[in-house]
C-alpha positions as CSV (number, residue, x, y, z in Angstrom):
1,M,0.0,0.0,0.0
2,R,1.3,3.5,-0.8
3,T,0.7,5.8,2.1
4,R,-0.4,9.4,1.7
5,R,1.7,12.3,2.8
6,R,0.3,13.6,6.0
7,P,0.8,17.2,7.2
8,V,3.3,17.7,10.0
9,S,2.7,20.4,12.6
10,P,4.7,23.5,11.7
11,S,5.8,23.7,15.3
12,A,7.3,20.2,14.9
13,D,9.2,21.0,11.7
14,W,12.2,22.1,13.6
15,L,12.4,18.7,15.3
16,A,12.7,16.7,12.1
17,G,16.5,17.2,11.7
18,P,17.4,16.3,15.3
19,M,15.0,13.4,15.4
20,M,16.3,11.9,12.1
21,A,19.9,12.5,13.4
22,L,19.0,10.3,16.5
23,R,17.4,7.6,14.4
24,S,20.3,5.1,14.7
25,P,20.2,4.8,18.5
26,V,16.4,4.7,18.5
27,E,16.3,2.0,15.8
28,H,18.9,0.1,17.7
29,V,17.0,0.2,21.1
30,L,13.7,-0.7,19.4
31,G,15.3,-3.5,17.4
32,Q,16.8,-4.9,20.6
33,A,13.3,-4.7,22.2
34,L,11.9,-6.8,19.4
35,R,14.6,-9.4,19.9
36,R,14.0,-9.4,23.7
37,I,10.3,-9.8,23.2
38,S,10.9,-12.7,20.7
39,R,13.0,-14.5,23.3
40,R,10.7,-13.9,26.2
41,Q,7.4,-14.3,24.4
42,P,7.8,-16.2,21.1
43,G,4.1,-16.5,20.8
44,V,3.8,-12.9,19.9
45,F,5.6,-13.5,16.6
46,E,4.0,-16.9,16.0
47,R,0.6,-15.1,15.9
48,L,1.9,-12.8,13.2
49,Q,3.4,-15.6,10.9
50,A,0.8,-14.9,8.3
51,Y,2.1,-11.3,8.1
52,G,5.8,-12.2,8.2
53,S,6.6,-9.7,5.4
54,A,4.3,-7.0,6.7
55,T,5.5,-3.5,7.6
56,F,3.4,-1.2,9.7
57,L,3.8,2.5,9.7
58,I,3.2,3.8,13.3
59,A,2.7,7.5,12.9
60,P,2.4,9.8,15.9
61,A,0.1,12.6,14.8
62,Q,1.8,15.9,14.1
63,W,5.3,14.4,14.6
64,P,7.9,14.9,11.9
65,V,8.9,11.2,12.1
66,A,7.1,7.9,12.1
67,F,8.2,4.3,12.9
68,A,8.2,1.5,10.3
69,L,7.7,-1.7,12.2
70,T,8.4,-5.2,10.8
71,P,7.1,-7.4,13.6
72,R,9.2,-10.5,13.3
73,A,11.8,-12.0,15.7
74,D,14.4,-10.8,13.2
75,G,12.4,-7.7,12.3
76,A,13.3,-4.1,12.7
77,V,12.0,-0.7,13.6
78,R,13.1,2.1,11.3
79,V,12.6,5.8,11.9
80,V,11.4,7.5,8.7
81,P,10.3,11.0,7.9
82,A,6.5,11.2,8.5
83,G,5.8,13.0,5.3
84,S,7.6,10.5,3.1
85,P,5.2,8.1,1.3
86,G,6.2,4.5,1.3
87,D,5.0,0.9,0.8
88,F,3.5,-0.3,4.0
89,T,1.0,-3.0,4.8
90,A,-0.9,-0.6,7.0
91,R,-0.6,2.8,8.6
92,I,-1.7,3.5,12.2
93,E,-1.9,7.1,13.2
94,G,-2.9,8.8,16.4
95,R,-1.6,10.9,19.2
96,L,1.6,9.4,20.7
97,E,-0.1,9.0,24.1
98,D,-2.9,7.0,22.5
99,L,-0.5,4.9,20.4
100,L,1.4,4.0,23.6
101,D,-1.9,3.3,25.4
102,L,-2.9,0.9,22.6
103,F,0.5,-0.8,22.9
104,D,0.1,-1.6,26.5
105,G,-3.6,-2.3,26.4
106,S,-4.8,0.6,28.5
107,L,-6.8,2.0,25.6
108,D,-9.5,-0.1,24.0
109,A,-8.5,-0.6,20.4
110,D,-12.0,-1.0,19.1
111,A,-13.2,2.2,20.8
112,A,-10.1,4.1,19.6
113,F,-10.8,3.0,16.0
114,F,-14.5,3.7,16.0
115,N,-14.1,7.1,17.8
116,R,-11.3,8.0,15.3
117,T,-8.8,8.4,18.1
118,V,-6.6,6.4,15.8
119,Q,-6.8,6.1,12.1
120,V,-6.0,3.0,10.2
121,E,-5.3,2.7,6.5
122,G,-4.4,-0.4,4.5
123,D,-4.7,-4.1,5.5
124,T,-7.0,-4.0,8.5
125,G,-6.6,-7.8,8.9
126,A,-2.9,-7.3,9.5
127,V,-3.6,-4.5,12.0
128,L,-6.1,-6.8,13.8
129,A,-3.5,-9.6,13.9
130,L,-0.9,-7.1,15.3
131,H,-3.4,-5.9,17.9
132,N,-4.3,-9.4,19.0
133,A,-0.7,-10.4,19.3
134,L,0.1,-7.4,21.4
135,E,-3.0,-7.9,23.6
136,A,-2.1,-11.5,24.2
137,A,1.5,-10.6,25.2
138,E,0.3,-8.0,27.7
139,L,3.4,-5.8,27.0
140,S,4.0,-2.5,28.5
141,V,6.1,0.5,27.4
142,A,8.8,-0.6,29.8
143,D,9.2,-3.7,27.7
144,L,10.9,-1.5,25.1
145,V,13.6,-0.4,27.6
146,P,16.8,-2.4,27.5
147,I,16.9,-3.5,31.1
148,G,15.7,-6.7,32.7
149,G,14.6,-8.6,35.7
150,A,13.3,-6.8,38.8
151,V,14.5,-3.5,37.4
152,L,12.2,-4.0,34.4
153,D,9.3,-5.0,36.6
154,R,9.7,-1.8,38.7
155,A,10.1,0.3,35.6
156,S,6.9,-1.2,34.1
157,R,4.9,-0.5,37.3
158,S,6.3,3.0,37.5
159,A,5.5,3.7,33.8
160,R,2.0,2.5,34.2
161,A,1.5,4.6,37.4
162,A,2.9,7.7,35.6
163,V,0.5,7.1,32.6
164,R,-2.5,6.8,35.1
165,R,-1.4,10.1,36.8
166,M,-1.1,11.9,33.5
167,R,-4.5,10.7,32.4
168,R,-6.1,11.9,35.7
169,A,-4.4,15.2,35.3
170,A,-5.6,15.6,31.7
171,R,-9.2,15.1,32.7
C-alpha cells in the first residue's frame, strides 16, 4: 500500500532534523526490544506468521517522524520522515499517548478505532493480527527499555502509574 503524505505540525518541523539524526540509536534500542520480546514471548511473533513480510507505519500525529515496524523475531523498527510516502502493509496514526496506550492495552483498540482516536489505512486484517498479538502478550512501554529482571518490573509499574497520573491530570 502506498501511504499518503500527512501534514506535519509547523511547530514540529524544527524537530525533524534532530529526530532523524538520532534515528540510529532509537532504531537500535527498538530493534533490541523486538529481539528481547521474541526471546521472552515467542508466541507474539507466532501469531503474526501470516504477516511475516508486513511492515506497519506507526505515525504519531503531528510528529515529523514515524516508525516503520516489521514485527518478526528478526524484524526491525526504522525511523522514517513522517511526510515521506512508502509501501506499508498498514498505517496506524494517532496521538503518541494514544498509540502508547494501545500498545500496553490501557486504551481499547475498538473504541479508539471507531471514535477516530486512531486512524488505520491499509490491511485491517494485518492490523487486527498485530493488535491481537500485542494484547495476548500483555506488553508495557517498559518492555521497550533495554533493562531486565526486577528493574524492568519496577520500571513497568512506574511507567503504568505515571500514565495513570497523566490521564487523571488531563481530565
